FIVO-74099 format. One line per field, with one value per residue (C-alpha): x, y, z; residue number from 1; residue in one letter. Coordinates in pm, 1 decimal. Last residue first. Example, Ala and Ser with C-alpha at 12.3 -4.5 7.8 and 13.67 -1.06 7.14 Angstrom:
BEGIN
c1 = c(1367.0:1230.0)
c2 = c(-106.0:-450.0)
c3 = c(714.0:780.0)
num = c(2:1)
residuo = c(s:a)
***
This chain:
BEGIN
c1 = c(11871.8:11815.9:11656.7:12012.9:11885.8:12242.0:12250.0:12482.9:12564.3:12422.5:12358.6:12273.8:12091.8:11711.9:11578.8:11868.5:11745.9:11393.6:11424.9:11640.1:11414.5:11137.0:11349.8:11365.9:11160.3:11354.8:11709.2:11917.3:12303.2:12351.7:12665.5:12812.1:13097.7:13381.2:13229.0:13322.7:13670.5:13754.6:14087.9:14044.2:14082.7:13753.1:13587.2:13784.2:13641.2:13285.6:13312.4:13384.3:13148.5:12925.9:13005.9:13013.6:12691.4:12538.2:12470.2:12227.0:12172.3:12473.0:12406.0:12650.7:12707.1:13016.0:13200.8:13312.6:13374.7:13226.3:12887.8:12895.9:12904.4:12671.9:12433.1:12355.6:12148.7:11799.9:11748.7:11382.5:11197.6:10909.8:11063.2:11219.5:11629.8:11815.2:12185.5:12492.7:12432.5:12777.0:12956.3:13257.0:13545.9:13741.0:13687.8:13643.9:13369.0:13230.0:12878.1:12783.7:12767.2:12662.3:12367.0:12248.6:12326.5:12093.9:11832.9:11913.9:11893.5:12289.2:12546.9:12601.5:12978.8:13202.9:13493.3:13805.5:13744.6:13706.5:13756.2:14191.7:14378.6:14201.4:14187.6:14052.0:13817.8:13681.9:13566.7:13489.1:13249.4:13126.9:13010.6:12876.8:12531.5:12690.5:12948.9:13309.1:13548.6:13891.8:14110.2:13856.7:13936.8:13701.4:13784.7:13751.8:13379.8:13259.2:13425.6:13154.5:12903.1:12896.0:12893.5:12623.4:12514.2:12774.7:12968.5:13336.0:13651.5:13879.3:14267.3:14452.8:14266.9:14365.4:14161.3:14133.7:14097.1:13787.3:13616.7:13703.9:13546.4:13202.6:13155.2:13173.3:12901.0:12650.1:12683.2:12608.7:12847.9:12659.5:12850.9:13101.5:13408.1:13704.8:14032.1:14245.0:14592.5:14469.7:14160.4:13773.6:13638.2:13282.9:13143.4:13384.9:13339.6:12962.6:12934.3:13184.4:12959.2:12691.7:12894.5:12921.1:12596.4:12511.6:12786.7:12765.7:12552.9:12884.1:13014.4:12817.2:12780.5:13132.7:13423.0:13728.9:13530.3:13437.0:13066.0:12967.3:12794.4:12414.1:12300.3:12364.1:12208.4:12012.5:11899.8:11713.8:11601.9:11420.6:11540.2:11272.8:11392.0:11377.3:11399.6:11193.9:11413.9:11556.1:11240.3:10965.9:11049.4:11363.5:11332.9:11314.6:11147.0:11384.2:11732.4:11454.0:11381.2:11801.0:11902.3:12145.8:12249.1:12411.9:12741.5:12620.7:12545.9:12331.2:12088.9:12025.4:11970.6:12132.4:12266.6:11926.4:11986.6:11949.0:11764.7:11769.2:12158.9:12220.3:12504.8:12624.3:12737.5:12630.8:12471.6:12251.4:12406.1:12483.1:12676.0:12363.1:11990.2:11846.6:11484.7:11532.6:11770.8:11672.7:11891.9:12092.8:12309.0:12279.3:12353.2:12103.0:12132.0:11726.7:11544.8:11205.6:10870.3:10611.9:10257.8:10331.8:10423.2:10398.5:10500.2:10870.5:10981.1:10803.9:10939.9:11281.5:11327.1:11446.3:11681.2:11920.0:11971.3:11875.6:12134.3:12007.5:12260.0:12169.1:11896.5:11859.1:11816.4:11611.1:11677.8:11522.8:11612.1:11301.0:11071.7:11159.8:10908.2:10870.9:10777.1:10440.0:10435.3:10392.2:10419.1:10626.2:10518.0:10631.7:10449.2:10663.8:10792.4:10548.7:10391.5:10684.9:10592.9)
c2 = c(9352.0:9090.7:9257.5:9494.8:9692.9:9909.4:10222.2:10282.0:10616.6:10901.1:11200.6:11355.3:11045.9:11116.8:10884.4:10667.2:10829.5:10822.0:10445.8:10372.9:10603.8:10366.1:10085.8:10212.1:9931.6:9692.0:9803.9:10048.8:10069.2:10419.6:10554.5:10254.2:10317.2:10195.2:9833.6:9796.6:9782.6:9604.0:9388.5:9346.4:8977.5:8874.0:9200.0:9051.5:8686.0:8778.8:8958.6:8713.6:8473.1:8784.7:8749.5:8363.6:8389.8:8634.7:8950.3:9185.9:9410.0:9545.1:9856.6:9926.1:10187.0:10133.5:10423.1:10377.8:10727.5:10815.9:10592.3:10790.1:11116.1:11019.3:10852.0:11190.8:11000.0:11134.1:10958.4:10838.5:10819.9:10676.4:10390.6:10616.0:10633.1:10326.1:10272.9:10108.7:10201.7:10179.7:10443.3:10265.9:10459.8:10447.6:10733.3:10952.1:10957.1:11315.0:11374.4:11019.5:10998.5:11431.1:11329.4:10957.1:11243.0:11444.4:11220.7:11141.9:10783.5:10762.8:10504.4:10623.8:10467.0:10672.3:10488.4:10663.0:10927.6:11225.0:11379.8:11399.7:11630.6:11390.4:11656.5:11900.9:11679.4:11581.5:11949.4:11968.0:11678.0:11810.9:12163.5:12231.7:12082.3:11761.0:12000.4:11818.5:11555.4:11446.0:11159.5:10945.4:10656.0:10627.0:11015.3:11168.7:10963.9:11098.4:11458.7:11428.6:11214.5:11541.0:11791.0:11653.7:11716.2:11421.4:11349.1:11142.7:11190.9:10882.4:10869.8:10531.3:10243.2:9989.4:9683.3:9765.8:10154.3:10082.4:9841.4:10150.2:10398.0:10139.2:10135.3:10441.4:10498.0:10232.3:10406.0:10686.9:10898.5:10990.5:10973.1:10790.4:10869.5:10636.4:10692.7:10347.7:10258.5:9871.1:9776.4:9812.6:9547.2:9691.5:9327.3:9297.8:9612.0:9580.9:9192.0:9378.7:9622.4:9445.6:9190.8:9470.0:9536.7:9128.5:9129.2:9394.8:9189.5:9019.6:9340.9:9386.0:9010.0:8982.3:8849.9:8724.1:8399.2:8339.4:8371.4:8017.7:8136.2:8054.4:8128.7:7833.0:7549.0:7714.6:7979.0:7649.0:7516.8:7815.1:8000.9:8087.8:8410.8:8537.8:8840.9:9067.1:9353.7:9079.6:8988.7:8735.0:8493.2:8424.5:8534.2:8363.0:8531.9:8729.1:8450.8:8192.8:8416.4:8445.8:8836.5:8759.1:8477.1:8689.4:8416.3:8262.9:7930.6:8170.1:8325.3:7972.7:7785.7:7580.4:7781.4:7842.5:8207.1:8310.3:8620.6:8652.7:8620.7:8475.6:8555.2:8261.8:8170.1:7810.9:7791.0:7489.3:7294.7:7316.0:7103.1:7019.0:6951.4:6637.5:6766.8:7108.4:7309.4:7577.4:7877.9:7922.8:8240.2:8623.4:8782.3:8959.8:9199.0:9146.0:9312.9:9385.6:9274.1:9335.5:9503.6:9705.4:9539.3:9791.1:10040.0:9912.5:10009.6:10331.6:10394.2:10396.8:10390.0:9987.0:10041.6:10217.6:9890.1:9902.2:9636.2:9315.3:9245.8:8942.0:8779.0:8442.6:8218.6:7890.0:7662.1:7482.9:7132.9:7031.5:7237.7:7496.3:7707.3:8091.2:8251.8:8335.8:8683.5:9012.7:9352.1:9727.5:9882.8:10146.6:10390.7:10738.6:10471.3:10317.5:9999.2:9814.4:9613.8)
c3 = c(9394.1:9151.8:8887.6:8793.0:8489.9:8369.9:8220.5:7944.6:7860.5:8034.7:8162.2:7778.4:7653.6:7706.6:7614.5:7800.7:8094.5:8134.1:7995.7:8303.6:8481.8:8388.4:8498.4:8832.7:9021.5:8878.0:9039.9:8887.9:8783.1:8597.1:8456.2:8291.0:8050.5:8245.4:8248.8:7877.1:7830.3:7480.8:7472.9:7832.3:7714.3:7843.1:7666.6:7369.4:7408.4:7446.6:7162.4:6956.0:7113.7:7047.0:6618.8:6564.7:6732.2:6519.5:6634.3:6462.6:6176.0:5984.4:5653.4:5365.7:5090.6:4923.2:4752.0:4423.5:4369.2:4016.9:4157.4:4487.8:4272.3:4050.2:4320.7:4500.7:4768.9:4893.0:5262.1:5275.4:5569.1:5679.8:5850.9:6086.4:6064.7:6102.1:6335.8:6161.4:5824.1:5754.1:5436.9:5285.2:5128.6:4769.2:4705.8:5090.3:5335.0:5474.7:5231.2:5270.3:5604.0:5660.1:5452.4:5696.6:5999.4:5900.3:6009.2:6337.0:6396.9:6547.7:6501.5:6106.1:6053.6:5835.2:5710.8:5498.8:5601.0:5393.3:5064.0:5185.1:5466.7:5707.8:5987.8:5675.9:5463.8:5846.3:5868.4:5539.1:5626.9:5903.4:5832.8:6251.1:6381.3:6496.6:6766.5:6729.1:6845.9:6719.8:6842.3:7004.2:7234.3:7562.0:7691.8:7365.1:7267.0:7642.2:7595.1:7327.1:7523.8:7764.8:7503.8:7313.1:7018.0:6892.3:6619.6:6666.4:6505.7:6467.3:6324.2:6273.6:6351.3:6448.2:6549.2:6944.9:6828.5:6552.9:6858.6:7073.0:6910.5:6696.9:7085.7:7175.1:6892.6:6952.9:7335.1:7223.0:7054.9:6728.8:6388.3:6370.2:6164.3:6105.8:5926.8:5803.0:5927.4:6039.0:5801.5:5856.7:5678.3:5672.8:5733.8:6002.9:6156.7:6188.0:6321.1:6600.1:6666.7:6692.6:6940.0:7109.0:7166.4:7255.5:7454.1:7654.0:7934.3:8068.3:8157.4:8366.8:8537.8:8588.7:8368.9:8522.9:8629.2:8220.5:8183.1:7958.7:7585.4:7512.0:7217.6:6948.8:7204.6:7479.9:7233.6:6977.3:7298.7:7429.5:7739.5:7984.1:8184.2:8573.7:8771.2:8463.2:8256.0:8024.3:7844.6:7882.5:7748.9:7551.5:7121.1:6836.8:6524.9:6328.6:6381.2:6244.5:5935.7:5857.7:5832.1:6101.1:5913.4:5617.9:5565.7:5258.5:5463.3:5688.2:5399.8:5255.1:5549.9:5775.6:6100.0:6208.6:6327.0:6672.4:6841.4:7232.0:7361.1:7609.9:7876.2:8171.0:8496.7:8592.8:8879.3:8797.1:8487.0:8155.9:7957.0:7850.3:7888.0:7849.9:8045.6:8140.4:8343.2:8645.4:8803.5:8561.0:8573.8:8488.8:8162.0:7999.2:7641.6:7534.8:7820.5:7653.8:7842.6:7651.1:7636.0:7350.9:6988.7:6775.3:7058.3:7030.3:6678.7:6735.6:7046.1:6956.6:7385.6:7329.6:7021.3:7257.5:7462.5:7857.3:8002.6:8170.7:8448.7:8749.9:8486.6:8634.7:8421.6:8362.4:8105.0:7785.2:7605.2:7795.7:7904.0:8131.2:8391.1:8353.5:8751.6:8744.5:8655.7:8907.8:8727.4:8763.2:8500.6:8229.1:8108.9:7943.9:7715.9:7595.4:7710.8:7827.3:8135.2)
num = c(337:336:335:334:333:332:331:330:329:328:327:326:325:324:323:322:321:320:319:318:317:316:315:314:313:312:311:310:309:308:307:306:305:304:303:302:301:300:299:298:297:296:295:294:293:292:291:290:289:288:287:286:285:284:283:282:281:280:279:278:277:276:275:274:273:272:271:270:269:268:267:266:265:264:263:262:261:260:259:258:257:256:255:254:253:252:251:250:249:248:247:246:245:244:243:242:241:240:239:238:237:236:235:234:233:232:231:230:229:228:227:226:225:224:223:222:221:220:219:218:217:216:215:214:213:212:211:210:209:208:207:206:205:204:203:202:201:200:199:198:197:196:195:194:193:192:191:190:189:188:187:186:185:184:183:182:181:180:179:178:177:176:175:174:173:172:171:170:169:168:167:166:165:164:163:162:161:160:159:158:157:156:155:154:153:152:151:150:149:148:147:146:145:144:143:142:141:140:139:138:137:136:135:134:133:132:131:130:129:128:127:126:125:124:123:122:121:120:119:118:117:116:115:114:113:112:111:110:109:108:107:106:105:104:103:102:101:100:99:98:97:96:95:94:93:92:91:90:89:88:87:86:85:84:83:82:81:80:79:78:77:76:75:74:73:72:71:70:69:68:67:66:65:64:63:62:61:60:59:58:57:56:55:54:53:52:51:50:49:48:47:46:45:44:43:42:41:40:39:38:37:36:35:34:33:32:31:30:29:28:27:26:25:24:23:22:21:20:19:18:17:16:15:14:13:12:11:10:9:8:7:6:5:4:3:2:1)
residuo = c(r:q:p:e:i:i:v:k:l:s:e:d:g:k:e:v:l:q:f:g:k:q:t:d:s:l:p:l:r:h:t:i:m:d:e:v:e:v:e:g:s:s:i:r:e:l:a:e:k:l:d:s:p:t:a:a:y:s:t:m:l:r:v:e:n:r:w:l:r:n:v:p:l:p:v:l:e:d:p:k:p:p:a:f:f:m:v:t:g:g:r:d:v:s:d:v:a:q:q:f:a:p:f:a:g:t:a:v:i:v:l:d:a:g:e:s:g:t:i:e:r:v:a:s:p:v:n:e:e:a:k:m:t:h:d:a:g:f:r:e:a:a:r:l:r:r:d:s:l:d:t:a:i:i:e:d:a:g:l:a:r:a:l:k:i:n:l:i:g:a:i:g:s:g:l:v:l:v:s:q:g:r:k:l:e:a:l:r:m:s:r:v:v:c:g:l:p:e:v:f:s:g:k:e:y:s:v:d:d:p:l:a:f:a:g:h:q:v:n:i:e:p:v:r:v:f:e:s:f:g:g:p:a:f:n:t:s:r:l:t:d:c:v:a:g:h:g:s:s:c:y:s:c:s:g:c:p:v:h:h:t:v:v:v:r:d:g:r:r:w:p:k:v:g:e:g:v:e:e:i:d:g:a:i:e:h:g:l:v:l:p:a:r:k:i:r:y:w:e:m:v:d:s:g:c:i:g:s:a:v:v:k:v:l:m:e:g:p:g:p:e:p:k:a:m:e:e:l:r:i:d:s:n:r:y:y:m)
***
C-alpha cells in the first residue's frame, strides 16, 4: 500500500472475486515503473496499491469469460481505450476518456488482481511459452516506447539522441536500434547508467552536464539529431532537447516535467527549422501487441536489463532503488515469493 515514496506498507486485503466477464490474475512478476516513484503524480491519490507492469497466471474466470481459462499465462494492461470515440477513431486512443479511467484492482504490487471486463476484452494477451513472466512484465513499458517511436516516425539510418538513460531511455535505445537508427547518442548524470546505455546499443554517451548540443552537432556532422527523445523529467533536459535537434527533426517529450514547470521555447528558430515538438502518452492495445511480438521474437531483449528481483515484502526497498536510480536499472517485484 503506497502512502508516499518513503512509506510503503505490507497490508492484508480480501482476495478479490471476479464478477461476470472478469478474471482474477495471480501476479508472478510486476515491474516498478519510473512513474511509480513520481511522488507529485502519485501522492494525490494515496493510499493506493500501485503496479501496472504485470504478468501472471489466471487464477479464476468469471461467468461468460472466453476463451480464457484457469492456468493460462497472461499479460494484462491496466488502461484500455473504448475503441469507438472520436479520439480512438483518429488514432489517439491513448487520450481516450475510457483509457484514463480503466484500471485493475488492486494494483500489481499484490498477490492477486481483479481484471474488469473491458480490460479482459481489450487488454489481456496470452504469454507465449517461450516468454518468461519477467519478460512479460516489460510489455507495457515497451508498448509505450513502441507508440512513441511510431508517432515520431523514426526512419532507418536516422540519428537519435536519448536524454536520460534510465529504463525508459534504455528501452528507447533498444527499440531505436531494432528499427535501424544509424547513430544513437545517450546522456545521463550517472556513469553507471551511461555504461548501461553503451552496453545496450548507444554508439556515444556523455554526461548530461556537458554541452550536449555542441557534442551532438560534432558527432552527427549536422545541426543536431534527427530525433531527440526526452526520457527524463529533469528540467534541463527539455532545453537541451530543443537545442540539439536538426532542421526538419523531431523532439519527442516521452517523459514530463513537474506540472508547475514551464519550458521556454525558441519558437522563431523552431519555426524556421521546421522542427516538430511531440508528446506520447501510454500505450494502446495495438502498441502492446507489437511490444509482445518484439519481445517474443528476441528483436528487443529485455531480461538483461533486470538488476533486482524482490519479494512483495521488499517493495519499499525497490522504490528506494528506483528513486535513487544509480544502483538499479529495472526492479521486478515477485509477489509469489
